[in-house]
VMD Tcl script that draws the C-alpha trace (Angstrom):
set ca {
  {-63.08 -30.65 -143.32}
  {-64.45 -34.15 -143.38}
  {-67.06 -33.95 -145.79}
  {-69.50 -31.74 -147.67}
  {-72.02 -31.22 -150.09}
  {-71.71 -30.48 -154.01}
  {-74.17 -31.03 -156.83}
  {-75.00 -34.56 -157.86}
  {-73.77 -34.35 -161.17}
  {-71.31 -32.06 -163.31}
  {-74.44 -31.34 -166.17}
  {-75.88 -28.02 -165.91}
  {-79.43 -28.23 -163.82}
  {-82.07 -25.65 -164.32}
  {-85.43 -24.03 -162.81}
  {-88.23 -21.80 -163.91}
  {-90.64 -19.31 -161.73}
  {-93.07 -16.82 -163.14}
  {-94.32 -14.09 -161.01}
  {-96.64 -11.61 -162.65}
  {-95.18 -12.04 -166.05}
  {-91.57 -11.94 -164.86}
  {-89.30 -15.04 -165.57}
  {-86.87 -16.04 -163.19}
  {-84.43 -18.86 -164.56}
  {-81.98 -20.50 -162.18}
  {-79.11 -21.81 -163.78}
  {-76.88 -24.17 -161.54}
  {-73.41 -25.92 -162.04}
  {-70.65 -27.57 -160.30}
  {-67.77 -25.31 -160.25}
  {-63.85 -26.04 -158.76}
  {-62.73 -22.47 -159.10}
  {-63.05 -18.89 -159.13}
  {-62.11 -18.69 -162.89}
  {-64.82 -21.55 -163.83}
  {-67.51 -19.74 -161.74}
  {-66.68 -16.60 -163.68}
  {-66.57 -18.32 -167.07}
  {-70.17 -19.86 -166.44}
  {-71.30 -16.36 -165.38}
  {-70.48 -14.67 -168.39}
  {-71.51 -17.85 -170.58}
  {-75.04 -17.18 -168.81}
  {-74.79 -13.44 -169.59}
  {-73.98 -14.17 -173.36}
  {-76.67 -16.78 -173.65}
  {-79.61 -14.35 -171.84}
  {-78.16 -11.27 -173.25}
  {-81.65 -9.57 -174.00}
  {-82.60 -10.15 -170.16}
  {-83.07 -7.44 -167.75}
  {-80.67 -9.00 -164.83}
  {-78.07 -11.99 -164.72}
  {-77.64 -12.51 -160.54}
  {-74.72 -14.69 -159.85}
  {-74.34 -16.50 -156.43}
  {-71.41 -19.10 -155.88}
  {-69.48 -20.93 -153.11}
  {-66.21 -22.86 -153.13}
  {-65.25 -25.18 -150.57}
  {-62.27 -23.03 -149.41}
  {-64.98 -20.89 -147.80}
  {-64.60 -18.07 -150.49}
  {-68.33 -17.16 -151.78}
  {-69.60 -14.23 -153.97}
  {-73.01 -12.61 -155.18}
  {-74.02 -9.74 -157.02}
  {-77.67 -8.24 -157.34}
  {-77.13 -6.95 -161.02}
  {-78.86 -3.91 -160.84}
  {-81.79 -5.26 -159.00}
  {-82.21 -3.62 -155.25}
  {-79.82 -4.15 -152.94}
  {-80.19 -7.96 -150.89}
  {-83.22 -8.76 -153.07}
  {-81.59 -11.22 -155.54}
  {-77.80 -12.13 -155.24}
  {-77.85 -12.50 -151.18}
  {-81.37 -14.88 -151.33}
  {-79.98 -16.93 -154.04}
  {-76.45 -17.30 -152.21}
  {-78.30 -18.04 -149.06}
  {-80.17 -21.35 -151.03}
  {-77.10 -22.36 -151.77}
  {-75.53 -22.01 -148.26}
  {-78.73 -23.50 -146.44}
  {-78.17 -26.58 -148.68}
  {-74.65 -26.94 -147.08}
  {-73.30 -26.69 -151.15}
  {-69.87 -26.08 -151.66}
  {-67.98 -25.78 -155.28}
  {-71.31 -24.77 -157.08}
  {-72.47 -21.26 -158.93}
  {-76.02 -20.64 -159.66}
  {-76.69 -17.43 -162.19}
  {-80.99 -16.47 -161.72}
  {-81.80 -14.58 -164.69}
  {-84.57 -12.47 -164.88}
  {-86.93 -11.01 -167.77}
  {-88.73 -8.59 -166.89}
  {-92.92 -8.38 -166.98}
  {-93.76 -5.09 -166.82}
  {-94.85 -5.39 -163.03}
  {-93.01 -4.27 -160.00}
  {-92.85 -7.01 -157.38}
  {-91.38 -5.08 -154.61}
  {-88.37 -6.19 -152.13}
  {-90.23 -9.08 -150.55}
  {-91.47 -10.26 -153.97}
  {-88.14 -10.23 -155.67}
  {-86.79 -12.33 -152.66}
  {-89.20 -14.90 -153.06}
  {-88.83 -15.29 -156.74}
  {-85.22 -15.14 -156.72}
  {-84.89 -17.91 -153.97}
  {-87.80 -20.10 -155.46}
  {-86.06 -20.23 -159.26}
  {-82.81 -21.43 -157.17}
  {-84.51 -23.71 -154.90}
  {-86.21 -25.45 -157.99}
  {-82.67 -25.49 -159.79}
  {-81.21 -27.18 -156.74}
  {-84.30 -29.94 -156.60}
  {-83.29 -30.79 -160.11}
  {-79.94 -31.22 -159.39}
  {-79.63 -33.31 -156.50}
  {-77.10 -33.08 -153.93}
  {-73.97 -35.31 -153.48}
  {-71.91 -35.93 -150.52}
  {-68.30 -35.32 -151.36}
  {-65.94 -37.39 -148.46}
  {-62.34 -37.55 -147.75}
  {-61.31 -41.03 -148.57}
  {-57.56 -42.21 -147.75}
  {-55.34 -44.05 -149.90}
  {-53.72 -46.87 -148.36}
  {-51.30 -48.95 -149.91}
  {-50.17 -52.84 -148.70}
  {-47.59 -55.20 -149.50}
  {-48.20 -58.78 -148.52}
  {-47.08 -62.02 -149.69}
  {-49.35 -64.19 -152.17}
  {-50.59 -66.24 -149.51}
  {-52.13 -63.57 -147.62}
  {-53.44 -61.61 -150.20}
  {-57.14 -62.61 -150.44}
  {-57.10 -62.39 -146.59}
  {-55.88 -58.62 -147.54}
  {-58.81 -58.26 -150.37}
  {-61.49 -59.34 -147.85}
  {-60.40 -57.22 -144.80}
  {-60.53 -54.16 -147.71}
  {-64.17 -55.44 -148.87}
  {-65.85 -55.71 -145.16}
  {-64.29 -52.46 -144.51}
  {-65.66 -50.74 -147.88}
  {-63.07 -49.83 -149.64}
  {-63.62 -48.97 -153.70}
  {-61.15 -49.30 -156.41}
  {-58.86 -51.60 -155.27}
  {-55.99 -52.85 -157.61}
  {-53.16 -54.66 -157.25}
  {-49.97 -55.41 -158.94}
  {-47.63 -58.62 -158.77}
  {-44.14 -59.03 -158.27}
  {-41.67 -60.43 -155.57}
  {-44.75 -59.48 -153.34}
  {-48.03 -58.32 -154.05}
  {-48.53 -54.92 -154.00}
  {-52.49 -53.48 -153.17}
  {-53.50 -50.09 -153.26}
  {-57.43 -49.14 -152.36}
  {-59.26 -46.14 -151.45}
  {-60.78 -46.74 -147.86}
  {-63.41 -44.05 -145.98}
  {-61.52 -41.97 -143.76}
  {-62.71 -43.13 -140.38}
  {-61.93 -47.12 -141.25}
  {-58.47 -46.31 -142.67}
  {-56.91 -46.66 -139.07}
  {-59.14 -49.64 -138.73}
  {-57.67 -51.64 -141.33}
  {-53.93 -50.73 -140.21}
  {-54.93 -52.27 -137.08}
  {-56.50 -55.38 -138.39}
  {-53.78 -56.10 -141.02}
  {-51.73 -57.66 -138.63}
  {-53.74 -60.08 -137.22}
  {-55.01 -60.86 -140.66}
  {-51.34 -61.62 -141.82}
  {-49.67 -62.59 -138.89}
  {-47.90 -59.42 -138.69}
  {-46.12 -59.89 -142.31}
  {-47.96 -57.46 -144.38}
  {-47.04 -53.60 -144.09}
  {-49.35 -50.92 -144.85}
  {-49.15 -47.14 -145.23}
  {-51.65 -43.80 -146.21}
  {-50.29 -42.20 -148.97}
  {-52.28 -39.39 -149.41}
  {-56.50 -38.94 -149.32}
  {-59.06 -37.69 -151.95}
  {-62.61 -35.92 -151.71}
  {-65.46 -38.46 -154.00}
  {-68.66 -38.89 -153.52}
  {-69.65 -41.38 -150.57}
  {-73.98 -41.12 -150.60}
  {-75.09 -39.73 -153.96}
  {-79.14 -39.33 -153.60}
  {-82.27 -37.05 -155.09}
  {-84.23 -34.79 -153.43}
  {-86.97 -34.93 -156.07}
}
mol new
graphics top color blue
foreach p $ca { graphics top sphere $p radius 0.5 }
foreach p [lrange $ca 0 end-1] q [lrange $ca 1 end] { graphics top cylinder $p $q radius 0.2 }
display resetview
């Protein structure tokens, strides 16, 4: 997987929708594991202990996902909430929609619309971030080639460039996955073949963050 979308922030986001006196409160948060999802679900249940339903849905980047109707009619709440997350392409995210019953039955269609709307409102408040795979590139070069290496890294969109100075200069930087091979190819040209580079690993990090408000 080269990239995926998750929430723009680690701060909990929320959205509230009211239909015929029933309140639907969606609470949306970034997670890294099933344990974190379960902990958030339990926290919301304690927060809204007096609510009729607390409907959870979550998706992890490894493909695992869960949802529950929490006492609502089958496929009227948990699945619609999960579909909002799926439709946004989100990974590593958990949403719990709390319902305070207003005394009027909404029917299956009304429940699907209400849970979907609340979850969508929370997502709109949160915004999304694109997580992309970056290569960690390490380079050893002479002092005379150091500035050339830095310029090449800058031209190719490198971030978090660090250098240590000893007998040679050791430079480490994060490069977008697709530009790391290009850096290694061009390095020989800008240093007359004297510098050596290697890809030491990769990490996922935000590449582009945007708001959908």
